[in-house]
C-alpha positions in Angstrom: 147.0 98.5 72.3 150.6 98.6 73.1 152.7 100.6 69.8 153.7 97.3 68.3 150.5 96.6 67.3 149.6 99.7 66.1 152.2 100.4 63.9 151.6 96.2 62.5 148.1 97.1 61.7 149.2 100.7 59.6 151.9 98.4 58.3 149.6 95.7 57.6 146.3 98.5 56.6 148.6 100.0 54.0 149.7 97.1 52.8 145.7 95.5 51.5 145.6 99.0 50.9 148.4 98.8 48.4 147.5 95.5 46.6 143.7 96.4 46.3 144.8 99.8 44.3 147.3 98.0 42.3 144.3 95.2 41.7 142.1 97.9 40.8 144.5 99.4 38.5 145.4 95.9 36.9 141.3 96.0 36.4 140.9 99.5 35.1 143.5 99.2 32.1 142.8 96.0 30.8 139.0 97.3 30.7 141.0 100.7 28.9 142.2 98.3 26.6 140.0 96.2 25.6 137.4 99.4 25.0 140.4 101.1 22.6 140.1 97.1 20.7 135.9 97.2 20.2 136.9 101.2 18.8 140.0 100.5 16.9 137.4 97.6 15.4 134.8 99.5 15.2 132.6 97.7 16.9 131.0 100.9 19.2 130.8 102.4 15.6 128.5 99.8 14.2 126.8 99.5 18.0 125.6 103.0 18.4 124.2 103.2 14.8 121.9 100.2 14.9 120.9 101.7 18.6 119.9 104.0 16.5 118.6 102.9 14.0 116.5 101.1 16.9 115.6 104.2 18.7 114.5 106.3 15.6 112.1 102.8 14.8 108.8 104.6 14.7 107.5 101.1 15.4 109.7 99.8 18.1 109.9 95.9 17.3 108.7 93.0 19.5 112.0 91.7 19.7 114.7 94.1 20.1 117.4 91.6 20.0 116.3 89.8 16.5 116.3 93.3 15.2 119.8 93.6 16.2 120.9 90.4 14.4 119.5 91.3 11.4 120.2 94.9 11.1 124.2 93.4 12.1 123.6 91.2 8.8 123.3 88.0 11.1 120.9 85.5 9.8 117.7 84.6 12.0 116.3 81.7 10.9 119.4 79.4 10.1 118.8 75.4 11.1 122.4 74.4 12.0 121.6 70.9 12.5 120.7 70.7 8.4 123.7 72.3 7.2 125.9 70.0 9.4 124.5 67.1 7.6 124.7 69.2 4.1 128.3 69.3 5.1 128.9 66.0 5.9 127.0 65.0 2.3 129.6 67.4 0.2 132.3 66.4 2.3 131.6 62.8 1.7 130.8 63.9 -2.1 134.1 65.7 -3.2 136.3 62.4 -1.6 134.3 60.2 -3.8 134.6 62.2 -6.9 138.6 62.7 -5.6 139.5 59.1 -5.8 137.5 58.3 -8.9 139.2 61.3 -11.1 142.1 59.5 -9.3 141.5 56.4 -10.9 141.0 57.9 -14.2 143.8 59.4 -14.3 146.3 56.0 -13.3 143.6 54.8 -15.4 144.0 56.6 -18.3 148.6 56.2 -18.0 147.9 52.9 -17.8 146.2 52.3 -21.4 148.2 51.6 -24.3 148.7 54.0 -26.9 146.4 52.8 -29.6 148.3 55.6 -32.1 151.6 55.1 -32.2 154.3 57.4 -34.1 
C-alpha cells in the first residue's frame, strides 16, 4: 500500500466519521428539543401520573391501553360514523334554518306597513 492510499483512507475515514458525528448530533439535538417540548407542555408529567396510577392499581386492568385512555379522559365508546351522520344532519338543518330566516327577513322588509303615521 502506497503512502497516497494510506492518506486517502485516513482522510476519507475521518470525513465519514465527521459526517456520522454531525448526523448523530443532529438526531440527538432533535430528540432533546422534542423532550423539552413534551416537558414544557406537561405531557411527561401527565404520562408519569397515569403510569404511577396504573402501577399502584391493586387489580391490574385486562386492557392497559383502555385504562390509560380512560384516565386521560379519552372516551372509549364513541361511534365515529354515527357522529359524522349527526354532524351532517345538523349542518343541513342549520343551512335550512338560515335560508328560512333570510326569507322571513326579506318578507318582513317587503311587506307594506299597515299602520302609517
